N, C-alpha and C positions, 0 to 999 in steps of 0.2 A: 881578322875581323873588325873591323870598326864597330865601337861599344853603339846604342842606340838607344836615344833620349827619347822617351814621347810624354811619360807625367810632368805638367807643366812647374812645380812647385816645389823644392822641399823645405817642410819644415814638421814642427813635432809634430809625434802623432795625435791627435785630440778620441781616438776609440780604439781603445786595445782590450782585447781578452785578459783578465789579470788570471784565472783559475777555472777549473772545470773538476765534477764530481758526479761521477755516478753512481748511482746503484741498483742494479740487476736490470740493466740495460745492455741488449743484446747478450753477447758474451761475457760480458763484467758483472762482476758480483757485485764489486767493487772499487771504483777507482779514484784517487785523490790530484790531480795534476795543477803544478806553479807554473802557468807560461811564460816564455821571453815575449819583450813589447816588440823585439822583432821576427828572429825565425825559430822555429821550431818545425825539429824533421822527426817523423815518427815510421821507422821503419822495422823491417823484420818477412817473414816469410809472407805467400799468402795466406788467407782466413784466418788470419793469428788476432782481427782487430782493428786493424789500422783505421778501414775507413768507417769503421762505426765511430769513434771517436769525432771525426768533423761528420757525419751523421749529426750526434748528439748536437756539438755547435751549432747548426746548421737549423736543427729544431728548436734551437734556442733563440733564433734570431729571427723565424719564419712559423713556428708552430707548426712545419711538415718535415717528412722527409724526403730530401735528396733525392730517392728511389722511390718516391712515392708509396713507400710502405703505408699499411695500416699502423695503428698503435699499439696493436694488440699484438704485431711480427716485431717490435721492438725490445718487448718486453722479454727477460731470460728467462729460457724456458723452464716452466715449472713453477713460476712464479707469478702474481695476480697482478705487481704494481711495479712500475718502474719509476726512478728519481734522474733529474739530470737539474744539476744546479751550477748559475751559470754566472761569473762574479766580472763586471763590464767597466771601464775606467771610461767615462764617454764625457770630455770638455773639465775633465779635474772631479768629475763627484762618480759615486761610485754606486751601480745597480748592480742586485739582487736577480737576476730570472730563474725562477722555478719552473719545472715544467714535471708534471704527475701524472704520469700514464697509469689508465686502468686500464686492464681484458676488457671488461663489462660495460664502463662507463664512459662518459666524454672524460677526456682530458684537463687536468687543472694546468692555469698557468696565474701566478704570483711575480709581482714585479715591488721588491724591497717587502715581501709578506703579506704584499694587499693582492688580492686575489683580483684579475680583473675578467671583466668579462666578455669579452668583445675580443677577437683576435689581432683585432685591427688596433687596438688600445700598443700592443708592443711592436709593431711594425714600425722601425723607422730608429729605434732603440739599437739594435745592432744589424748594422748594413755587412751583409756579406755578397762575396763574390765568389762561386763554386767553379772550379773548373777539372773536370774529369775526361777521361780518355773519351766518355759517349759522347760531349760537347764539340769533338775534333770533327765527329759525325753531324753534325747539325744541319751542314748545308747538304749532305748527299741522302738524308734518312726523310721522314715524311713530316708534311707542314704539321703535323701535331707536335714535337719537338720544337717546331723557330715558333710557335704561337706559347709553347710552352716557356720560353726563354723569354717574352716578352713581358707575360703576366708576370712570371718570379720579380722581376727586376721591377715593372711598375708598383706591385705591388708594395715592395717595400717602400719606395719614393713616393706613393703617391696613394692617400687614404682613400682620396673619392674614386680613383679608381677601382682600388679594392671591391668600393659597395659597387660601381655601377658595374662591374663583374658578375658578381656574385648574383645581385640581379637580375643580370639578363640570364644568365645560365639557370637561374632558378623558373624564369619564363619561360625559357627554350624547353626544361624538361617539364612541364606543365602544358604547355603546348603540345609537345611528342606526346604523351599519355592521353591527349582527346582525343590526338589522328589514332593513339591507339586503338580505342575505344569503338571509332566512329564505322559504320555501318550503311548500305545503302538505306536509304528512309529515313536516317536518323537526321533530324537537325540541330547541327553545331557550331553553324556559324558563328550565331552573337557572340555564345564561351570564347570561341577564333577572336574573334574581333578583339574582346577582354585585354586576350593575351599579345594579341599581335601589339596593340597599343602600348603594354610592356616593354616586349620586342625593341621595339622602334626607336621609343626613348632613351632604353639603358643602351640598347646599342651602336646607334648613333655615338654619343656618350664614349663607348669603348671606343669606338673606332679613327673617333677627331684623338682619341690622347694616345693610341698605337701610333697614328701616323706622328702624331706630334716626336714621338718617341724618334720613329725611324728619324725624321730627319735632326734631330739634333744626334744622332750616334752619323748620320754622315757628314755635319759639320767637322767630325772630329779625325772619323775613320778615314778619310781616303788618304790622307798625311802619315798617319801610320801606316796603314800599310803600303805605303811608299817605302817609307822607310825601312819595314819589315824585308822589302824583294826588290825593289831597286825597280821595280815596274813602271813602264813610264804612263799605262792608261790607267783610266781613274776608275777606282774600285768604290762600290755604291750598293745600297740595297735599295730596294723597292718595295713599297705596299702594294701589294695585291689584296681589297679587300673583297668578303668572302660573297658579296652583293654581285659582285662581274661589275659594270661599267655603269649601272643602275643607280639610282639612290635605293638605302635599305626598305623603306618602306614602299616604292615600287615593286622592289623586287618578290618583298613576299608577299605582295596582295598576287605578281604574276604568277607565285609557284604553289598556290594553294591549291590548285587542280592536282599537280604534281605530287604533290605534301602528303594530299591524302588519298593518292594508291600508295605510295610509298610508307606511310606512315608514319613519317620523320621530317623535321623543318632542315631545308636541303640548303639553304642560303641565309646568310648573315655574318658575325663576326666567329664564330664556331667555324665559319669553314676560311677566315684571311689564310693567310702565309706570305713569304718575305723573300724577295725575289734577292739574289746577290749576282751584280753586273762588275765584268772587268770589263773596260770599253763598253762592245756588242757582246762581248761573251756571255751565256748564262751556266755562270758557275755553278749550278744543280744538275744540271745536263752534260755537262761540257769538258766542266774541267777536272784537271789534273786531281790527283793524289794530293800532290804537292801544292795547289794553286787552294782545294779546299782549303785542306787546314791553315795555309796562312792566311785565308780567307777570316778564316774559326778564332783562330790566334788572333789578328788585329778586332776581332768581334768582342775577347773579351778582354784585352787592354782599352779598348773603347769603352766597355764597361765600368769598370776601373776608374776612367775620367769622369766618367759622364755623374756618378754618383758622387766621387769629389766635387763638381761644378755645382750638385743641385745641393748638396749637404753642408759642404766648405768642409767636411772629413773625410780621410783616405777609410775604405772599407778593408774588413779584416779578409785575406783573401786565404782560400782553404785548397790546395793543390792536389787532386788524389790520383796519385800515381799517374800524372798524366805528362811526367818529365821523357820517363822511358819510352815514349809515342813519339817524341820529340826528334829529330836530327841535332845534332850541336850547335848547326845554324840556327833553328827553332828556341832550341832551351838556351841558348847565350840570349836571345831578343827578349824571351820569357825573364829570364833572370834579372839584365839589365834593368828591369824599368817595374823590380818588385823592392829594390832596397832600400824605400824606404816607408814600406807596408807589413804589418803583423801578418806572419806566412804563415797558415802550418800544412806542413808538405807530408804525403806518405810515399813511400820511397822499400823498394826490398830490399837497396845497400844503399850505403854513405859513402861512397869511392869514390865516386860521379862529382860530389859536391868539399870532401875534403882536397882534390887536386883542380879543384875549380876558386875565382879568387872570391868567387862569392860566399860571403859572412854566415859561419853557423853558427845560433849562440844556445841552444840548446837541442841535444839527441837525447831521443828515448826507444829504446828494444822494447818492440812489443810483440809477446807472444805467450799464446793460450790466455787471452783476457790478463794479461796485467802489460802492464808500460811500464820500465824502467828508465831511471835517470841515468846516462851512461859517464856526462862532462861536466 
């Protein structure tokens, strides 16, 4: 099997996680890890806490759980608080990120012991790409997962996008509340106008940035996909706006009466989707499982390269038991492209790595909320 090279240049890592400390996080009473700048393997049986380590790292970079869990769900059973401390080296400068989870209060976040007021102040400090078995189903699953993919990546790369998205979601929620309160004879059009102005303003900015992002991926993904599959038909993503063929303002106005009936906002970026096309084939509907998984893998490799182009840094890669879901060819394709990336990998066993030319730098055995270094 030929080696597949996608990432463009080999250079010294300018971003890496040096250490991770957990206290009362998930099933960990206490954990203190020093990480290698290249490959870190966490192996063990299921339900021992491997994914929880990756979740803590993801929380440190994005303020959120990749699972969509609430703060209180990440606190160890029987405890009221949890702490996550991640030490990051970025362009030879060290940063300490502290996340303080509280069961009955909002989380606290500090960078170098200085509290921050907004989550957006953290974004971009620790760029991450998370790859899980669920991501392999991004093409066949519903549009919500595909929107989440765009939002998570753009929020790390573009603080203006994060602000626009938050303002848009707030306006939609307010409009939906108003629609639910509407009744015959109750005049709410003037108030609807106010929220629709916000929806149109921020929605257009969200849609514009999403379309740009899809175009940026398309500059990369076709070549990656071809190298993975030897497929001659061109692979590309297609942005499908939630306003259909109409400008957002016209779509909102046209659908107001329907929205009043169903008491919900039925058009807008919160209904956007992404199409995946191989030539003329719609992979969401007609792609085989193999075609869909190759497309998902190409998407993740493109995500890594987008971060490199936008930030000048290689992101930290989190692989959560994903290799067991890939055949040997796709495993090799992935591993061949992460040899200059700090990677945290969870798996049930290490034999597959020992027999592979892939370099393993640190191995941790995870069992009952403990991660013990073995090499």
